[in-house]
N, C-alpha and C positions, 0 to 999 in steps of 0.2 A: 589507274584509281589510287588517290593518295590514301595514307593512314589512316586521317580522319574520315573520309568516306565509308573505307574498310570498316572502321569502327560502327560508325553510325548503321550500315546495312545490316551487321551484326547483332547490335540491340534492338533493331526492328524485328528480326526473326527472332530473337529471343523473346521479346514481348508477344508477337504472335504466338509463337509455340506456349507459353505461358497462359495466355488467354484461351487457347484451346483447351488446354489442360484443365482450367478452373471450369470451362464450359461442361467439361466431361465428368469432373468431379462432381457438379451440381447434378447432371443428369442420373449419374450412379446413385448419389443421395436420395434423389426422387424416388427412385427404382427400387431402392433396399426399404423406403418408408411404405412404399404402395406394397411391396411383399409383404413386410411386415403385419401391415393391417390385413392383409388376405389371408395369413398365417393365423392371425388371431380370429379371424372370423371362422376360419375354419374348426379351428381349436373349439370356440363356443359352439356350432352346431353339433359337432362331434359330441360334446357334453350335454346338450340337450336333449339328442337320442338317445345318448346312455341312460339319463335320466328316465327318458321314455319306455325305453326297454325294460329298465331296472323294474318300473311302476306296472308295467304290462306281467312281468314274472311273478312280481309279488301278486298281483291278481288272480292267475291263473293257480297258482298255490294256494290261494284264501278259499278258491272255488272247489281244489280239489280235496279239502280237509271235511270230514264227516261231522256232521252238526252233532250239538250236543244231546245226548237221552234225555227226553221228558221227565218230570217229577210224575210219580205213579198219583201223586195228590193234586196235580193240575192239569184237568180235562184240557183247558185251551190250549194248553201246551203241548198235550198229545196230540190235539187235533192240528194243531200247525205242524207239528214234527211227521204226521201221518201225510201232510198235504206235500212237505218237502221231499218225503221219500218215495211218493209217485213219479214215475217216469216224467222226466222233462226235457227240454231242448238241451242242445250241447251250450258249454259257457260261451260267452259272446265278449266281445270287446265293447266297452261303456263307450258312448258317444265323448265323453269327457277326454278320454284317450288318446283322439286324434287318428286312431287304425282305421281302416276299412274293415267291414263286417264280411266274414265268408261266410254265407248261406250254405249249410251243407248239402242243402236237397240239390241244387243246383251247381254249388261251386264258384260261385261267382262272386266277385267284390261287390259290397255296397258302402256309400259313402253318407255319414250323418249330414244331413240339411236341417241347419239351426233354424229356429222361427224368427220372423221379423217381417218388416215391411218394405215395399218397392212399389215403383211406377211402372204399371203395365201398358203396353201398349209401345205405338210409335216413340222411338228415342228423342231424345232432344236434336235438333240440328239434321236430322235424318230425313233427306227429302224424296226417298225411295218409297215410303209408306203407301200402302193401298186404303181406301176407305174403310176396311175391315179392321185395321189396325188402329183406328181412332175412336173415339178419344181416348188419349192418354191418362189412365185414372189409377189412385192409391189402390193397393190392394196388402192384406195381411195377412201371412202364414203364422197362426196361432200356435200350432203345433208341430216340434220337429218330426223328421222322419228320414228312413233310408232310402237311399237312390241308387239305382244299379251304376257302377263308374265306367262302364261302357255299355251299348246295346247289347243284347242278348245275344250271344254265340252260337253258333250251330252246335258245337259241341255241348252247351248247356242245354239247348233245346231237345237234344239224342236224348240225353241223360233224365230229363224231366220228361218228355213226352214217348219217347221211344217211338218206333216205325219209322216211316220214312222220312226224310230231310225234303219240307217244301221248297228249298231254296234254288233259285236258278245257277246263281255262282257259287260253286262247292267250296268247302274248306271249314275245317273245325275252327279257326279264330275269325272268320269272316262271321260279321252280323246274319243272322237269320233273318230272312226276307220270304216274299210271297207269302205272307201270313196275315189273315183278317182278324177285324176287330176282337170277334170272339175267340178266336185261336188265341190272341194276345192276351185277353183276359183270363182265360182259363190258364194259361201258363203260370201267370202271376200268383194265380189263386191257388196253383198246386204246390206253389214254394211258399206259401203263407202271406203272400205279399199283394199287389193290385196294381193297376195301371195309374199311373199320376194324373192328377187333373192338370188342365192347361194352366191353371194359374200357378200350380206347385212345377210345373215344367219349365216358364219361363221364368221364374224366380231362381229356379235352380240354374238353369243356363246363364243368366246374369251374374249371379254369384255377387252382387253388390256392384256391378258395373252398367253405368247409365247407356254407355254406346249402344250402337247396333250390332257390334259383334264384341266377344272378350278378348280380340287379338286379330292379326292381320288374316285376311279371309284364308290363303294357302297354309297358313301356318296352323290354323287351328280347324281346318275342313279339307274332305274330299267334296268336291265341285265339278261341275262340267269342265273345268277349265285345267282341271289336274288329273282327274279321275281317271284318264285313260277308258271311258265308259264301263265302269266295273267297281264294284265294293272292294274295300282294301280290309286286312286286318284290323280289330278294334285296338284303341289304345296308342296309336303311331301317331297322331296329330297332339298339338299341344292341350294342356287341361286347362280348365278354368281356375278360377281361385278356390272353387269347393273341392277341387281334385277330380272332376268330371271330364271324361274325355268325350269326343264325337258328340257334343251335343248339337254341333251344326255341321251339315254334310254327313256322307257315307248313304245312310238311310232314314227316310221319315221315321218318326216314331208316335205310333197310336197314345192318344191322350184319353182318358175315362168321360171327356165331355163332350155333350151334346153341342153341334153348331148352333152358334147365335151369337147376336151384335151384343157387342158391350152397351153399356147404358146410353142414350144418346148418340149411337153410331148407326151404321148403315151395313148391310149385308147382303149377299145373292142368297136366293133360297135354294136350301136343300133338306128337304124334308126328314128326320130321322139319320141325319150323317153325323158322324163323329167326326173330332177334330184331330190332326196331325201336326207335328211340329218339328222344325228344325232341317229342313232342306235335305238334299241327297246327292248323290254320285251325277247325276242325270241335272241338278239343278244350277242356273246359272247365279252370278253373285247376289243379284236382287230377291232371292229365295233363300239366300241362305244369312239370315238374320234373324236374331233373339225373338224380334216381335212380328215377323211373317207367320202367317196364319194358312192353313189349307185344311180342306176336308174332304170326305167322300162318303159312301154308304158302307154300313159294317162289313159288308161282304165282298168289299174291294180288297184286292190282292195285288200285289206287282213286284217287280225283281228292285224296287227302289222303296218298299216301305217296309220298315221292322219296329221294333219296341225295345223299351227296355221298364223294368218294373220297380214300384216304389213299396215301402211297408214300414210298418212300425217294429215289427219282428220281437215282439215282446212276449 
């Protein structure tokens, strides 16, 4: 090989090495920019959390301070102060703070559900709907409310109701099941709450999502394909946009609503039956959709039926 050829080969090698180095530099530059953006986002999230925590602490301190003494010459003020001095519920987090409310009576978390409108019934493009899910129709939630972040657990049930645990699958963090409609209603009343209506339930489950589910089937629910034929501890699956877990799957959830057709729709007859929603560990994918409806008599109990409570907690 002559000197000219050797020089040409060396030049080609140098150009190739330079091109490789430039590509590597570009890759490193993109990685650096991405890392910088992620760091900025993390810093912003931390600042927001710090602001929320500061606001919550300030609210707690405000609630701890005694109210001013009334003027003896102002009977109206005396009456208000006397009412304030009476025993009251423990301080709670305001809905605007964005934190769950921990109900002292059952120790469970409750999430604030804001008022709003939505289309109830068969979701757009959903080909699996049954006749009783139709027609889709607009509904309005006029007043916000609190709703259990998860299904009622066996630990909460024992704390409130005492006595025997009715569940087939045992475990404090498992949802309570084998509870009939009246027992579910009584529990909710015992914690100063109530069962949600069917409309409230679907509005809460959708959380602004118009699809048949608020996420991938196995990501958001325990169903017949992944449950291993049993219930699972609450809160393990992905929450929806309201921060609610297990709105689909694990156990069915009683509502306060009587079984009835939507206006202009059709249903099978079930006199005196109550609606339950959400599907369960024993149900296939078709039954694990936010619009799917089922029902049974109030005395019905089984190891795939549980509930969660709603309430105003004022």
